[in-house]
N, CA, C and O atoms as CSV, one atom per row, in Angstrom:
chain,resi,resn,atom,element,x,y,z
A,1,MET,N,N,-11.631,1.887,-0.583
A,1,MET,CA,C,-10.360,1.772,0.311
A,1,MET,C,C,-9.567,0.906,-0.869
A,1,MET,O,O,-8.345,1.028,-0.793
A,2,ILE,N,N,-9.910,0.294,-1.641
A,2,ILE,CA,C,-9.216,-0.594,-2.729
A,2,ILE,C,C,-8.702,0.468,-3.537
A,2,ILE,O,O,-9.435,1.386,-3.903
A,3,GLU,N,N,-7.145,0.388,-3.924
A,3,GLU,CA,C,-6.485,1.203,-4.808
A,3,GLU,C,C,-6.052,0.485,-6.158
A,3,GLU,O,O,-5.581,-0.645,-6.028
A,4,GLU,N,N,-6.147,0.955,-7.300
A,4,GLU,CA,C,-5.653,0.851,-8.348
A,4,GLU,C,C,-4.311,0.913,-8.312
A,4,GLU,O,O,-3.668,1.796,-7.744
A,5,GLY,N,N,-3.678,-0.408,-9.166
A,5,GLY,CA,C,-1.924,-0.254,-9.061
A,5,GLY,C,C,-1.293,-0.889,-8.129
A,5,GLY,O,O,-0.115,-1.174,-8.346
A,6,ARG,N,N,-1.850,-1.235,-6.980
A,6,ARG,CA,C,-1.476,-1.707,-5.648
A,6,ARG,C,C,-2.067,-3.361,-5.607
A,6,ARG,O,O,-3.217,-3.646,-5.943
A,7,ALA,N,N,-1.157,-4.271,-5.180
A,7,ALA,CA,C,-1.848,-5.502,-4.906
A,7,ALA,C,C,-2.493,-5.700,-3.821
A,7,ALA,O,O,-2.078,-5.451,-2.689
A,8,LEU,N,N,-3.576,-6.173,-4.127
A,8,LEU,CA,C,-4.726,-6.537,-3.391
A,8,LEU,C,C,-4.194,-7.001,-1.845
A,8,LEU,O,O,-4.287,-6.299,-0.838
A,9,PHE,N,N,-3.679,-8.207,-1.908
A,9,PHE,CA,C,-3.383,-8.823,-0.572
A,9,PHE,C,C,-2.454,-7.735,0.066
A,9,PHE,O,O,-2.525,-7.770,1.295
A,10,LEU,N,N,-1.478,-6.636,-0.490
A,10,LEU,CA,C,-0.774,-5.963,0.323
A,10,LEU,C,C,-1.915,-4.949,1.134
A,10,LEU,O,O,-1.961,-4.673,2.333
A,11,GLN,N,N,-2.585,-4.618,0.298
A,11,GLN,CA,C,-3.670,-3.752,0.628
A,11,GLN,C,C,-4.716,-4.280,1.828
A,11,GLN,O,O,-5.111,-3.521,2.713
A,12,ILE,N,N,-5.073,-5.562,1.741
A,12,ILE,CA,C,-5.792,-6.095,3.106
A,12,ILE,C,C,-4.886,-6.194,4.180
A,12,ILE,O,O,-5.139,-5.970,5.364
A,13,ALA,N,N,-3.461,-6.660,3.526
A,13,ALA,CA,C,-2.598,-6.773,5.073
A,13,ALA,C,C,-2.243,-5.492,5.640
A,13,ALA,O,O,-1.760,-5.360,6.764
A,14,GLU,N,N,-2.494,-4.545,4.827
A,14,GLU,CA,C,-2.175,-3.175,5.633
A,14,GLU,C,C,-3.602,-2.650,6.258
A,14,GLU,O,O,-3.574,-1.906,7.238
A,15,SER,N,N,-4.546,-2.956,5.812
A,15,SER,CA,C,-5.537,-2.416,6.539
A,15,SER,C,C,-5.752,-3.192,7.671
A,15,SER,O,O,-6.062,-2.502,8.642
A,16,VAL,N,N,-5.692,-4.479,7.902
A,16,VAL,CA,C,-5.565,-5.201,9.253
A,16,VAL,C,C,-4.403,-4.385,10.132
A,16,VAL,O,O,-4.720,-3.768,11.149
A,17,GLU,N,N,-3.083,-4.436,9.665
A,17,GLU,CA,C,-2.055,-3.615,10.193
A,17,GLU,C,C,-2.786,-2.016,10.769
A,17,GLU,O,O,-2.613,-1.507,11.876
A,18,ASP,N,N,-3.459,-1.579,9.846
A,18,ASP,CA,C,-3.891,-0.126,10.698
A,18,ASP,C,C,-4.963,-0.449,11.746
A,18,ASP,O,O,-5.121,0.292,12.716
A,19,SER,N,N,-5.672,-1.512,11.561
A,19,SER,CA,C,-6.565,-1.685,12.892
A,19,SER,C,C,-5.858,-1.963,14.094
A,19,SER,O,O,-6.030,-1.278,15.102
A,20,ILE,N,N,-5.018,-2.991,14.048
A,20,ILE,CA,C,-4.057,-3.264,14.819
A,20,ILE,C,C,-3.257,-1.843,15.651
A,20,ILE,O,O,-3.183,-1.647,16.864
A,21,ILE,N,N,-2.845,-1.186,14.783
A,21,ILE,CA,C,-1.887,0.084,15.105
A,21,ILE,C,C,-3.162,1.118,16.011
A,21,ILE,O,O,-2.887,1.541,17.135
A,22,GLU,N,N,-4.299,1.377,15.462
A,22,GLU,CA,C,-5.168,1.859,15.942
A,22,GLU,C,C,-6.075,1.703,16.989
A,22,GLU,O,O,-6.959,2.486,17.337
A,23,ARG,N,N,-5.767,0.588,17.473
A,23,ARG,CA,C,-6.204,-0.394,18.559
A,23,ARG,C,C,-7.554,-0.752,18.374
A,23,ARG,O,O,-8.167,-0.854,19.437
A,24,SER,N,N,-8.217,-0.977,17.339
A,24,SER,CA,C,-9.563,-1.352,16.796
A,24,SER,C,C,-9.302,-2.729,16.902
A,24,SER,O,O,-10.190,-3.478,17.309
A,25,LEU,N,N,-8.384,-3.083,16.640
A,25,LEU,CA,C,-8.038,-4.718,16.800
A,25,LEU,C,C,-7.017,-4.949,17.595
A,25,LEU,O,O,-5.869,-4.685,17.240
A,26,PRO,N,N,-7.363,-5.573,18.999
A,26,PRO,CA,C,-6.440,-5.462,19.802
A,26,PRO,C,C,-5.492,-6.932,19.931
A,26,PRO,O,O,-5.770,-7.988,19.363
A,27,GLU,N,N,-4.461,-6.720,20.718
A,27,GLU,CA,C,-3.724,-8.024,20.802
A,27,GLU,C,C,-4.569,-8.950,21.617
A,27,GLU,O,O,-5.351,-8.707,22.536
A,28,GLU,N,N,-4.230,-10.033,21.068
A,28,GLU,CA,C,-4.845,-11.292,21.700
A,28,GLU,C,C,-6.582,-11.099,20.892
A,28,GLU,O,O,-7.236,-12.136,21.001
A,29,GLY,N,N,-7.194,-10.144,20.276
A,29,GLY,CA,C,-8.458,-10.144,19.828
A,29,GLY,C,C,-8.353,-10.976,18.562
A,29,GLY,O,O,-7.301,-11.243,17.981
A,30,GLN,N,N,-9.351,-11.284,18.274
A,30,GLN,CA,C,-9.730,-11.943,16.882
A,30,GLN,C,C,-9.809,-11.372,15.907
A,30,GLN,O,O,-10.581,-10.425,15.754
A,31,ALA,N,N,-8.833,-11.926,14.798
A,31,ALA,CA,C,-8.845,-11.166,13.426
A,31,ALA,C,C,-9.876,-11.298,12.480
A,31,ALA,O,O,-10.265,-12.466,12.491
A,32,PRO,N,N,-10.506,-10.590,11.641
A,32,PRO,CA,C,-11.343,-10.996,10.890
A,32,PRO,C,C,-10.964,-12.455,9.745
A,32,PRO,O,O,-9.813,-12.695,9.378
A,33,SER,N,N,-11.766,-13.007,9.467
A,33,SER,CA,C,-11.561,-14.332,8.995
A,33,SER,C,C,-11.261,-14.088,7.455
A,33,SER,O,O,-11.756,-13.093,6.927
A,34,THR,N,N,-10.423,-15.009,6.665
A,34,THR,CA,C,-10.152,-14.777,5.470
A,34,THR,C,C,-11.786,-14.509,4.560
A,34,THR,O,O,-11.989,-13.512,3.867
A,35,ASN,N,N,-12.575,-15.378,4.721
A,35,ASN,CA,C,-13.926,-15.113,4.285
A,35,ASN,C,C,-14.735,-13.991,4.251
A,35,ASN,O,O,-15.531,-13.597,3.398
A,36,GLU,N,N,-14.234,-13.333,5.832
A,36,GLU,CA,C,-14.895,-12.074,6.215
A,36,GLU,C,C,-14.245,-11.171,5.324
A,36,GLU,O,O,-15.018,-10.718,4.480
A,37,LEU,N,N,-13.145,-10.791,5.249
A,37,LEU,CA,C,-12.176,-10.075,4.292
A,37,LEU,C,C,-12.740,-10.329,2.866
A,37,LEU,O,O,-13.388,-9.479,2.256
A,38,ALA,N,N,-12.518,-11.252,2.504
A,38,ALA,CA,C,-12.965,-11.478,0.993
A,38,ALA,C,C,-14.421,-10.727,0.447
A,38,ALA,O,O,-14.546,-10.130,-0.622
A,39,ALA,N,N,-15.598,-10.956,1.607
A,39,ALA,CA,C,-16.745,-10.688,1.531
A,39,ALA,C,C,-16.906,-9.141,1.725
A,39,ALA,O,O,-17.720,-8.458,1.104
A,40,PHE,N,N,-16.019,-8.670,2.676
A,40,PHE,CA,C,-16.198,-7.084,2.877
A,40,PHE,C,C,-15.560,-6.363,1.312
A,40,PHE,O,O,-16.187,-5.732,0.461
A,41,TYR,N,N,-14.241,-6.706,1.343
A,41,TYR,CA,C,-13.874,-6.057,0.151
A,41,TYR,C,C,-14.224,-6.723,-1.326
A,41,TYR,O,O,-13.595,-6.295,-2.294
A,42,ARG,N,N,-15.083,-7.623,-1.493
A,42,ARG,CA,C,-15.692,-8.184,-2.658
A,42,ARG,C,C,-14.155,-8.718,-3.417
A,42,ARG,O,O,-13.754,-8.251,-4.483
A,43,ILE,N,N,-13.555,-9.591,-2.761
A,43,ILE,CA,C,-12.246,-10.067,-3.563
A,43,ILE,C,C,-12.276,-11.669,-3.640
A,43,ILE,O,O,-13.089,-12.339,-3.003
A,44,ASN,N,N,-11.392,-12.161,-4.409
A,44,ASN,CA,C,-11.373,-13.929,-4.053
A,44,ASN,C,C,-10.747,-14.179,-2.767
A,44,ASN,O,O,-9.755,-13.513,-2.469
A,45,PRO,N,N,-11.206,-15.069,-1.954
A,45,PRO,CA,C,-10.762,-15.292,-0.737
A,45,PRO,C,C,-9.246,-15.649,-0.553
A,45,PRO,O,O,-8.547,-15.355,0.417
A,46,ALA,N,N,-8.785,-16.515,-1.959
A,46,ALA,CA,C,-7.123,-16.611,-1.873
A,46,ALA,C,C,-6.592,-15.472,-1.886
A,46,ALA,O,O,-5.733,-15.378,-1.009
A,47,THR,N,N,-6.767,-14.258,-2.696
A,47,THR,CA,C,-6.460,-13.120,-2.374
A,47,THR,C,C,-6.106,-12.720,-0.660
A,47,THR,O,O,-4.980,-12.599,-0.177
A,48,ALA,N,N,-7.241,-12.588,-0.046
A,48,ALA,CA,C,-7.405,-12.015,1.246
A,48,ALA,C,C,-6.611,-12.982,2.255
A,48,ALA,O,O,-6.037,-12.581,3.268
A,49,ALA,N,N,-6.676,-14.477,1.770
A,49,ALA,CA,C,-5.663,-15.601,2.586
A,49,ALA,C,C,-4.275,-15.300,2.246
A,49,ALA,O,O,-3.392,-15.476,3.087
A,50,LYS,N,N,-3.988,-14.813,0.954
A,50,LYS,CA,C,-2.469,-14.060,0.900
A,50,LYS,C,C,-1.999,-13.203,1.811
A,50,LYS,O,O,-0.893,-13.395,2.316
A,51,GLY,N,N,-2.869,-12.003,2.187
A,51,GLY,CA,C,-2.648,-10.879,2.835
A,51,GLY,C,C,-2.655,-11.507,4.370
A,51,GLY,O,O,-1.689,-11.109,5.022
A,52,VAL,N,N,-3.455,-12.318,5.015
A,52,VAL,CA,C,-3.608,-12.860,6.135
A,52,VAL,C,C,-2.519,-13.480,6.288
A,52,VAL,O,O,-2.118,-13.389,7.448
A,53,ASN,N,N,-1.652,-14.266,5.402
A,53,ASN,CA,C,-0.765,-15.365,5.463
A,53,ASN,C,C,0.750,-14.466,5.678
A,53,ASN,O,O,1.635,-14.727,6.494
A,54,MET,N,N,0.721,-13.388,4.712
A,54,MET,CA,C,1.706,-12.369,4.827
A,54,MET,C,C,1.784,-11.895,6.365
A,54,MET,O,O,2.923,-11.745,6.808
A,55,LEU,N,N,0.517,-11.600,7.376
A,55,LEU,CA,C,0.737,-11.042,8.326
A,55,LEU,C,C,1.226,-12.370,9.369
A,55,LEU,O,O,1.930,-12.154,10.356
A,56,VAL,N,N,0.838,-13.492,9.069
A,56,VAL,CA,C,1.114,-14.630,9.994
A,56,VAL,C,C,2.815,-14.907,9.577
A,56,VAL,O,O,3.617,-15.184,10.469
A,57,ASP,N,N,3.087,-14.834,8.645
A,57,ASP,CA,C,4.648,-14.905,8.364
A,57,ASP,C,C,5.668,-13.937,9.217
A,57,ASP,O,O,6.754,-14.252,9.705
A,58,LYS,N,N,5.089,-12.834,9.248
A,58,LYS,CA,C,5.590,-11.353,10.093
A,58,LYS,C,C,5.512,-11.388,11.451
A,58,LYS,O,O,6.070,-10.614,12.230
A,59,GLY,N,N,4.721,-12.413,11.743
A,59,GLY,CA,C,4.627,-12.550,13.401
A,59,GLY,C,C,3.148,-11.632,14.112
A,59,GLY,O,O,2.672,-11.840,15.228
A,60,VAL,N,N,2.794,-10.902,13.384
A,60,VAL,CA,C,1.571,-10.282,13.632
A,60,VAL,C,C,0.177,-10.700,13.888
A,60,VAL,O,O,-0.585,-10.088,14.635
A,61,LEU,N,N,-0.156,-11.906,13.150
A,61,LEU,CA,C,-1.142,-12.927,13.582
A,61,LEU,C,C,-0.777,-14.264,13.769
A,61,LEU,O,O,0.383,-14.642,13.609
A,62,TYR,N,N,-1.727,-15.029,14.108
A,62,TYR,CA,C,-1.284,-16.376,14.921
A,62,TYR,C,C,-3.026,-17.079,14.767
A,62,TYR,O,O,-4.146,-16.576,14.860
A,63,LYS,N,N,-2.567,-18.320,14.519
A,63,LYS,CA,C,-3.715,-19.071,14.179
A,63,LYS,C,C,-4.070,-20.102,15.225
A,63,LYS,O,O,-3.258,-20.986,15.500
A,64,ARG,N,N,-5.347,-20.021,15.871
A,64,ARG,CA,C,-5.738,-21.146,16.810
A,64,ARG,C,C,-6.612,-21.883,15.890
A,64,ARG,O,O,-7.601,-21.527,15.250
A,65,ARG,N,N,-5.833,-23.294,16.013
A,65,ARG,CA,C,-6.645,-24.182,14.987
A,65,ARG,C,C,-8.137,-24.406,15.536
A,65,ARG,O,O,-8.375,-24.598,16.728
A,66,GLY,N,N,-9.005,-24.364,14.641
A,66,GLY,CA,C,-10.514,-24.428,14.539
A,66,GLY,C,C,-11.012,-23.556,15.513
A,66,GLY,O,O,-11.870,-24.007,16.271
A,67,ILE,N,N,-10.652,-22.422,15.642
A,67,ILE,CA,C,-11.327,-21.388,16.127
A,67,ILE,C,C,-11.108,-19.914,15.224
A,67,ILE,O,O,-12.050,-19.143,15.041
A,68,GLY,N,N,-9.775,-19.666,14.716
A,68,GLY,CA,C,-9.442,-18.641,13.697
A,68,GLY,C,C,-8.192,-17.885,14.264
A,68,GLY,O,O,-7.465,-18.227,15.196
A,69,MET,N,N,-8.122,-16.748,13.453
A,69,MET,CA,C,-6.871,-15.982,13.339
A,69,MET,C,C,-7.026,-14.722,14.617
A,69,MET,O,O,-8.081,-14.141,14.870
A,70,PHE,N,N,-5.546,-14.458,15.401
A,70,PHE,CA,C,-5.892,-13.932,16.357
A,70,PHE,C,C,-4.413,-12.978,16.268
A,70,PHE,O,O,-3.374,-13.361,15.731
A,71,VAL,N,N,-4.639,-11.597,16.971
A,71,VAL,CA,C,-3.500,-10.726,17.051
A,71,VAL,C,C,-2.648,-11.164,17.897
A,71,VAL,O,O,-3.013,-11.475,19.030
A,72,ALA,N,N,-1.427,-11.261,17.518
A,72,ALA,CA,C,-0.311,-11.613,18.316
A,72,ALA,C,C,0.220,-10.643,19.543
A,72,ALA,O,O,0.258,-9.419,19.413
A,73,PRO,N,N,0.556,-11.208,20.542
A,73,PRO,CA,C,1.147,-10.078,21.523
A,73,PRO,C,C,2.486,-9.734,21.247
A,73,PRO,O,O,3.521,-10.363,21.025
A,74,GLY,N,N,2.077,-8.256,21.347
A,74,GLY,CA,C,3.599,-7.556,20.769
A,74,GLY,C,C,3.143,-6.904,19.108
A,74,GLY,O,O,3.800,-6.027,18.548
A,75,ALA,N,N,2.095,-7.449,18.611
A,75,ALA,CA,C,2.149,-6.773,17.224
A,75,ALA,C,C,2.152,-5.550,16.880
A,75,ALA,O,O,2.742,-5.102,15.897
A,76,ARG,N,N,1.392,-4.832,17.783
A,76,ARG,CA,C,1.221,-3.371,17.655
A,76,ARG,C,C,2.689,-2.571,17.555
A,76,ARG,O,O,2.952,-1.730,16.695
A,77,ASP,N,N,3.607,-3.026,18.647
A,77,ASP,CA,C,4.680,-2.769,19.015
A,77,ASP,C,C,5.641,-3.043,17.697
A,77,ASP,O,O,6.296,-2.114,17.224
A,78,LEU,N,N,5.679,-4.118,17.242
A,78,LEU,CA,C,6.381,-4.598,15.857
A,78,LEU,C,C,5.904,-3.685,15.006
A,78,LEU,O,O,6.805,-2.935,14.629
A,79,LEU,N,N,4.577,-3.375,14.425
A,79,LEU,CA,C,4.138,-2.616,13.554
A,79,LEU,C,C,4.706,-1.511,13.421
A,79,LEU,O,O,5.366,-1.160,12.443
A,80,LEU,N,N,4.453,-0.797,14.546
A,80,LEU,CA,C,4.686,0.679,14.849
A,80,LEU,C,C,6.240,0.958,14.624
A,80,LEU,O,O,6.580,1.956,13.988
A,81,GLU,N,N,7.189,0.068,15.150
A,81,GLU,CA,C,8.561,0.259,14.840
A,81,GLU,C,C,9.021,-0.298,13.354
A,81,GLU,O,O,10.048,0.216,12.910
A,82,GLU,N,N,8.481,-1.126,12.680
A,82,GLU,CA,C,8.841,-1.246,11.245
A,82,GLU,C,C,8.225,0.151,10.398
A,82,GLU,O,O,8.903,0.684,9.519
A,83,ARG,N,N,6.673,0.732,10.835
A,83,ARG,CA,C,6.144,1.935,10.257
A,83,ARG,C,C,7.349,3.005,10.343
A,83,ARG,O,O,7.641,3.718,9.382
A,84,ARG,N,N,7.985,3.050,11.514
A,84,ARG,CA,C,8.645,4.160,11.891
A,84,ARG,C,C,10.325,4.088,10.932
A,84,ARG,O,O,11.075,4.988,10.556
A,85,THR,N,N,10.375,3.017,10.843
A,85,THR,CA,C,11.748,2.642,10.134
A,85,THR,C,C,11.511,3.015,8.680
A,85,THR,O,O,12.354,3.619,8.015
A,86,VAL,N,N,10.311,2.625,8.210
A,86,VAL,CA,C,9.930,3.016,6.718
A,86,VAL,C,C,9.878,4.385,6.937
A,86,VAL,O,O,10.623,5.049,6.216
A,87,PHE,N,N,9.079,5.084,7.876
A,87,PHE,CA,C,8.772,6.605,7.691
A,87,PHE,C,C,10.479,7.408,7.594
A,87,PHE,O,O,10.828,8.298,6.819
A,88,ALA,N,N,11.014,6.956,8.296
A,88,ALA,CA,C,12.603,7.530,8.610
A,88,ALA,C,C,13.111,7.310,7.154
A,88,ALA,O,O,13.646,8.258,6.580
A,89,ASP,N,N,12.977,6.135,6.540
A,89,ASP,CA,C,13.809,5.660,5.126
A,89,ASP,C,C,12.970,6.755,4.289
A,89,ASP,O,O,13.663,7.707,3.929
A,90,ARG,N,N,11.864,6.798,3.979
A,90,ARG,CA,C,11.337,7.647,3.066
A,90,ARG,C,C,10.975,8.845,3.259
A,90,ARG,O,O,10.521,9.480,2.307
A,91,PHE,N,N,11.080,9.385,4.428
A,91,PHE,CA,C,10.824,11.179,4.673
A,91,PHE,C,C,12.134,11.749,5.410
A,91,PHE,O,O,12.845,12.640,4.945
A,92,VAL,N,N,12.304,11.204,6.425
A,92,VAL,CA,C,13.693,11.735,7.353
A,92,VAL,C,C,14.945,11.789,6.492
A,92,VAL,O,O,15.534,12.868,6.433
A,93,ASP,N,N,15.428,10.724,5.804
A,93,ASP,CA,C,16.787,10.769,5.433
A,93,ASP,C,C,16.836,11.761,4.176
A,93,ASP,O,O,17.761,12.558,4.018
A,94,PRO,N,N,15.731,11.633,3.280
A,94,PRO,CA,C,15.527,12.562,2.236
A,94,PRO,C,C,15.698,14.168,2.854
A,94,PRO,O,O,16.351,15.082,2.350
A,95,LEU,N,N,14.974,14.186,3.980
A,95,LEU,CA,C,14.788,15.756,4.501
A,95,LEU,C,C,15.936,15.980,4.824
A,95,LEU,O,O,16.291,17.085,4.413
A,96,LEU,N,N,16.969,15.262,5.569
A,96,LEU,CA,C,18.274,15.444,6.065
A,96,LEU,C,C,19.066,15.778,4.817
A,96,LEU,O,O,19.733,16.811,4.758
A,97,ALA,N,N,18.998,14.917,3.828
A,97,ALA,CA,C,19.883,15.491,2.926
A,97,ALA,C,C,19.858,16.637,1.988
A,97,ALA,O,O,20.879,17.138,1.518
A,98,GLU,N,N,18.590,17.052,1.720
A,98,GLU,CA,C,18.171,17.841,1.236
A,98,GLU,C,C,18.520,19.438,2.329
A,98,GLU,O,O,18.653,20.501,1.723
A,99,ALA,N,N,18.623,19.429,3.736
A,99,ALA,CA,C,18.577,20.222,4.460
A,99,ALA,C,C,20.302,20.620,4.376
A,99,ALA,O,O,20.742,21.765,4.275
A,100,ARG,N,N,21.193,19.242,4.455
A,100,ARG,CA,C,22.439,19.352,4.291
A,100,ARG,C,C,22.811,20.560,3.248
A,100,ARG,O,O,23.460,21.578,3.489
A,101,LYS,N,N,22.237,20.166,2.076
A,101,LYS,CA,C,22.364,20.962,0.438
A,101,LYS,C,C,22.483,22.438,0.972
A,101,LYS,O,O,23.390,23.213,0.669
A,102,LEU,N,N,21.246,22.757,1.957
A,102,LEU,CA,C,20.716,24.154,1.857
A,102,LEU,C,C,21.288,24.794,3.064
A,102,LEU,O,O,20.867,25.901,3.400
A,103,GLY,N,N,22.211,24.192,3.747
A,103,GLY,CA,C,23.200,24.283,5.037
A,103,GLY,C,C,22.346,24.662,6.019
A,103,GLY,O,O,22.541,25.730,6.598
A,104,LEU,N,N,21.194,23.782,6.375
A,104,LEU,CA,C,20.121,23.670,7.523
A,104,LEU,C,C,20.822,22.852,8.466
A,104,LEU,O,O,21.354,21.775,8.198
A,105,GLY,N,N,20.792,23.548,9.849
A,105,GLY,CA,C,21.506,22.186,10.675
A,105,GLY,C,C,20.141,21.933,11.871
A,105,GLY,O,O,19.073,22.536,11.978
A,106,PRO,N,N,20.694,20.833,12.629
A,106,PRO,CA,C,19.445,20.650,13.178
A,106,PRO,C,C,18.289,21.627,13.820
A,106,PRO,O,O,17.066,21.553,13.704
A,107,ASP,N,N,18.954,22.394,14.407
A,107,ASP,CA,C,17.983,23.384,15.248
A,107,ASP,C,C,17.284,24.305,14.214
A,107,ASP,O,O,16.404,25.018,14.697
A,108,ASP,N,N,17.499,24.420,12.939
A,108,ASP,CA,C,17.008,25.218,11.923
A,108,ASP,C,C,15.947,24.187,11.622
A,108,ASP,O,O,14.835,24.712,11.557
A,109,LEU,N,N,15.943,23.136,11.458
A,109,LEU,CA,C,15.133,21.999,10.949
A,109,LEU,C,C,14.021,21.817,12.224
A,109,LEU,O,O,12.863,21.497,11.955
A,110,THR,N,N,14.437,22.036,13.593
A,110,THR,CA,C,13.672,21.759,14.443
A,110,THR,C,C,12.531,23.140,14.146
A,110,THR,O,O,11.314,22.970,14.073
A,111,ARG,N,N,13.193,24.459,14.006
A,111,ARG,CA,C,12.200,25.292,13.800
A,111,ARG,C,C,11.189,25.494,12.848
A,111,ARG,O,O,10.093,26.043,12.964
A,112,LEU,N,N,11.834,24.866,11.714
A,112,LEU,CA,C,10.915,24.678,10.305
A,112,LEU,C,C,9.646,23.967,10.756
A,112,LEU,O,O,8.480,24.224,10.457
A,113,ILE,N,N,10.184,22.927,11.618
A,113,ILE,CA,C,9.045,21.970,11.699
A,113,ILE,C,C,8.060,22.579,12.860
A,113,ILE,O,O,6.876,22.372,12.594
A,114,ARG,N,N,8.232,23.119,13.802
A,114,ARG,CA,C,7.618,23.700,14.765
A,114,ARG,C,C,6.802,24.811,14.115
A,114,ARG,O,O,5.648,25.092,14.438
A,115,ASP,N,N,7.409,25.325,13.310
A,115,ASP,CA,C,6.519,26.775,12.605
A,115,ASP,C,C,5.416,25.928,11.857
A,115,ASP,O,O,4.213,26.120,12.040
A,116,ARG,N,N,5.971,24.888,10.921
A,116,ARG,CA,C,4.950,24.102,9.938
A,116,ARG,C,C,4.016,23.907,10.990
A,116,ARG,O,O,3.140,24.754,11.162
A,117,ALA,N,N,4.081,22.984,11.657
A,117,ALA,CA,C,3.179,22.305,12.809
A,117,ALA,C,C,2.169,23.341,13.260
A,117,ALA,O,O,0.986,23.244,12.932
A,118,ALA,N,N,2.650,24.380,14.048
A,118,ALA,CA,C,2.031,25.319,14.360
A,118,ALA,C,C,0.772,25.710,13.376
A,118,ALA,O,O,-0.247,26.138,13.918
A,119,THR,N,N,0.801,25.610,12.298
A,119,THR,CA,C,0.050,26.203,11.464
A,119,THR,C,C,-0.938,25.484,10.503
A,119,THR,O,O,-1.839,25.943,9.801
A,120,ALA,N,N,-0.355,23.825,10.745
A,120,ALA,CA,C,-1.044,22.977,9.853
A,120,ALA,C,C,-2.312,22.568,10.622
A,120,ALA,O,O,-2.504,22.715,11.829
A,121,PRO,N,N,-3.164,22.016,9.691
A,121,PRO,CA,C,-4.345,21.603,10.535
A,121,PRO,C,C,-4.152,20.365,11.116
A,121,PRO,O,O,-3.325,19.651,10.549
A,122,ILE,N,N,-4.853,19.796,12.377
A,122,ILE,CA,C,-4.806,18.692,13.065
A,122,ILE,C,C,-5.381,17.821,12.382
A,122,ILE,O,O,-6.533,18.057,12.019
A,123,ALA,N,N,-4.689,16.458,11.981
A,123,ALA,CA,C,-5.307,15.550,11.273
A,123,ALA,C,C,-5.676,14.287,12.706
A,123,ALA,O,O,-5.032,13.928,13.691
A,124,THR,N,N,-7.168,13.896,12.084
A,124,THR,CA,C,-7.693,12.762,13.136
A,124,THR,C,C,-6.718,11.565,13.215
A,124,THR,O,O,-5.744,11.577,12.462
A,125,PRO,N,N,-6.849,10.834,13.819
A,125,PRO,CA,C,-6.152,9.510,13.586
A,125,PRO,C,C,-5.978,8.676,12.225
A,125,PRO,O,O,-4.998,8.327,11.567
A,126,THR,N,N,-7.717,8.469,12.063
A,126,THR,CA,C,-7.836,7.697,10.914
A,126,THR,C,C,-7.390,8.754,9.727
A,126,THR,O,O,-6.996,8.235,8.682
A,127,GLU,N,N,-7.416,10.000,9.792
A,127,GLU,CA,C,-6.871,10.711,8.365
A,127,GLU,C,C,-5.299,10.533,8.166
A,127,GLU,O,O,-4.747,10.488,7.067
A,128,GLY,N,N,-4.596,10.430,9.544
A,128,GLY,CA,C,-3.210,10.052,9.715
A,128,GLY,C,C,-2.664,8.956,9.090
A,128,GLY,O,O,-1.562,8.805,8.561
A,129,ALA,N,N,-3.584,8.226,9.227
A,129,ALA,CA,C,-3.224,6.527,8.484
A,129,ALA,C,C,-3.633,6.382,7.362
A,129,ALA,O,O,-3.306,5.332,6.809
A,130,GLU,N,N,-4.475,7.337,6.616
A,130,GLU,CA,C,-4.756,6.959,5.429
A,130,GLU,C,C,-3.565,6.958,4.239
A,130,GLU,O,O,-2.523,7.591,4.407
A,131,ARG,N,N,-3.764,6.377,3.328
A,131,ARG,CA,C,-2.822,6.231,2.302
A,131,ARG,C,C,-3.170,6.578,0.775
A,131,ARG,O,O,-2.317,6.436,-0.100
């Protein structure tokens, strides 16, 4: 899971986010501790803490004093909205710009996407979430 060239704390945060989006870590459910994450990924606990703290700052996780970290209510919706925005910025906007250059309208794009989707292999939920 660990990728070279990307900050480890970002990868840890993204992994927890993926678990929330996939519902394997439900809202109000207890999140893995910093020490658990550090042991699992074989990284420094301070690095794992940086990723967890990033999620706390975003409002995805919250701390129950003396108990641990928990997934905040509404965290999944927050993450989905954030990822949809990133998806649109990264993929849809460039697609639309290129379509304009080619003289393709919305109906043309819809047809192209439907045709490609009909012949594309279906990804499982975990495959679609991989980076």
